[in-house]
C-alpha positions in Angstrom: 41.7 67.4 0.1 40.6 65.2 2.9 37.2 63.5 2.6 34.3 64.5 4.9 34.8 61.1 6.7 38.5 61.9 7.2 37.8 65.3 8.4 35.0 64.3 10.8 37.1 61.3 12.2 40.0 63.8 12.8 37.7 66.3 14.5 36.6 63.6 16.9 40.2 62.1 17.3 41.7 65.5 18.3 38.8 66.3 20.6 37.6 69.2 18.6 34.2 67.4 18.7 33.7 65.8 22.1 31.6 62.8 23.3 27.9 63.8 23.3 28.4 66.6 20.8 25.7 66.8 18.3 26.7 66.4 14.6 24.5 68.7 12.5 24.9 68.1 8.7 24.5 71.7 7.7 27.1 73.0 10.2 29.7 70.3 9.4 29.2 70.7 5.6 30.0 74.4 6.1 33.0 73.7 8.3 34.4 71.1 5.8 33.6 73.0 2.6 31.5 70.1 1.1 27.8 69.5 0.5 25.6 67.7 3.0 25.5 64.5 1.2 29.2 63.4 2.0 28.7 64.5 5.6 25.5 62.4 5.9 27.4 59.4 4.4 30.4 60.1 6.8 28.1 60.1 9.7 26.4 56.9 8.7 29.8 55.3 8.4 31.1 56.3 11.7 27.7 55.1 13.1 28.2 51.7 11.6 31.7 51.8 13.2 30.1 52.5 16.7 31.7 55.9 16.9 28.6 57.8 16.5 25.1 57.0 17.8 21.7 58.3 16.9 19.7 59.5 19.7 15.8 60.0 19.4 14.7 63.7 19.1 18.4 64.7 19.1 20.0 63.1 16.1 23.6 62.0 15.6 25.9 62.5 18.4 29.5 61.4 19.2 29.3 58.2 21.4 30.2 58.6 25.1 32.1 55.7 26.8 31.1 54.7 30.2 33.8 53.4 32.8 33.1 49.8 32.1 33.5 50.4 28.3 36.7 52.2 28.9 38.1 49.4 31.0 36.8 46.8 28.5 38.5 48.8 25.7 41.9 48.8 27.5 41.6 45.1 28.3 41.2 44.3 24.6 44.1 46.7 23.9 46.3 44.9 26.5 45.4 41.5 24.8 46.4 42.9 21.2 49.4 44.8 22.1 51.1 42.5 24.4 50.7 39.8 21.7 52.1 42.2 19.1 55.1 43.1 21.3 55.9 39.5 21.9 55.8 38.8 18.2 57.6 42.0 17.2 60.5 40.7 19.6 60.9 37.8 17.1 60.5 39.6 13.9 61.2 43.3 14.2 64.0 44.5 11.9 66.8 46.7 12.9 65.1 49.6 10.8 62.0 49.2 12.6 63.6 49.3 16.0 65.4 52.5 14.9 62.1 54.0 13.8 60.7 53.1 17.1 63.7 54.9 18.8 63.2 58.0 16.5 59.5 58.2 17.4 60.2 58.0 21.0 62.9 60.7 20.9 60.5 62.9 18.8 57.9 62.4 21.7 60.4 63.6 24.4 61.4 66.6 22.2 57.8 67.7 21.5 56.3 67.4 25.1 54.9 70.9 24.9 52.6 69.9 22.0 50.1 67.3 23.2 48.6 66.7 19.9 51.7 66.1 18.1 52.9 63.9 20.9 49.7 61.9 20.7 50.2 61.3 17.0 53.8 60.1 17.6 52.5 57.8 20.3 50.1 56.2 17.9 52.7 55.8 15.3 54.9 54.1 18.0 52.3 51.5 18.7 51.3 51.0 15.0 55.0 50.4 14.2 55.1 47.6 16.8 52.0 46.3 15.4 53.4 46.3 11.9 56.6 44.6 13.2 54.6 41.6 14.6 54.2 40.4 11.0 50.5 39.2 11.6 47.9 40.5 9.2 45.1 39.2 11.3 46.4 40.8 14.5 46.8 44.0 12.5 43.3 44.0 11.3 41.9 43.5 14.8 44.1 46.3 16.1 42.8 48.6 13.2 39.2 48.0 14.3 40.0 48.6 17.8 42.1 51.8 17.0 38.7 53.4 15.7 37.2 53.0 19.2 40.2 54.5 20.9 39.2 57.8 19.5 36.2 57.8 21.8 38.6 58.2 24.9 38.6 61.8 24.3 41.6 64.2 24.3 44.9 62.9 24.9 46.4 62.4 28.5 49.9 63.3 27.2 49.6 67.0 28.3 52.3 67.5 30.8 56.1 67.1 30.5 56.0 64.7 33.5 53.4 62.4 31.8 55.3 62.3 28.6 58.6 61.6 30.3 56.9 58.6 31.9 55.5 57.1 28.6 58.9 57.7 26.9 60.7 55.8 29.7 58.1 53.0 29.3 58.5 53.0 25.6 62.4 52.8 26.0 61.9 49.6 28.2 59.7 48.0 25.5 62.4 48.9 22.8 65.2 47.3 24.8 63.1 44.1 25.0 62.6 44.1 21.3 66.4 44.7 20.8 67.1 41.6 23.2 64.6 39.6 21.1 63.0 38.6 24.2 59.2 37.9 23.6 58.2 37.4 27.3 60.0 40.5 28.5 58.6 42.7 25.6 55.0 41.5 26.3 55.4 42.2 30.1 56.8 45.6 29.6 53.9 46.3 27.1 51.4 45.0 29.7 52.8 47.4 32.4 52.7 50.3 30.0 49.1 49.5 29.0 47.9 49.2 32.5 49.6 52.2 33.7 47.9 54.1 30.8 44.4 52.8 31.8 45.1 53.9 35.5 46.1 57.3 34.3 43.2 57.5 32.0 40.7 56.6 34.8 42.3 59.1 37.2 42.2 61.9 34.4 38.4 61.1 34.2 38.2 61.3 38.0 37.2 57.6 38.2 39.0 55.2 40.7 40.7 52.3 39.0 
């Protein structure tokens, strides 16, 4: 059975609970099939992680990111993921590259299921981070990945969008296969910048 924290985190991650939604202990306890105590602890933990905020006369709510915060989040993601791609080009094993290829193929085959594609996409980027062989980089990425759930629902909702991302992933994989750190970092940067542009357009914000 998932903990109250895991269930609450997942509800925010999948968009079931959206930015600015109130988190009512009694309601969540009933939904998760637990008492109010673990729900209260889960809310406090998410508040400490910056995912939930406490508003006067309202209570706990899912944090809403502004345009500048979204840009800053992607800027940090670009720093970490381009570094990871460059390092993975030096250290990735054949098995890890095959795993990346498999995840990318699965994304293409499941383009009609946005939530599944989003999960596969996260696994793809996590695999590259692991292949970088740097525990401190991985730790920083783990902290950042929590903040990423505040971006709201996935933008991988159309076949065309998924096809674009799959093609970008394929370029990254080719750079890793060639053991070319500069090219891997460049391809990852292009991918991340395109993702930010698409995210801002989806939110009707000019990049």
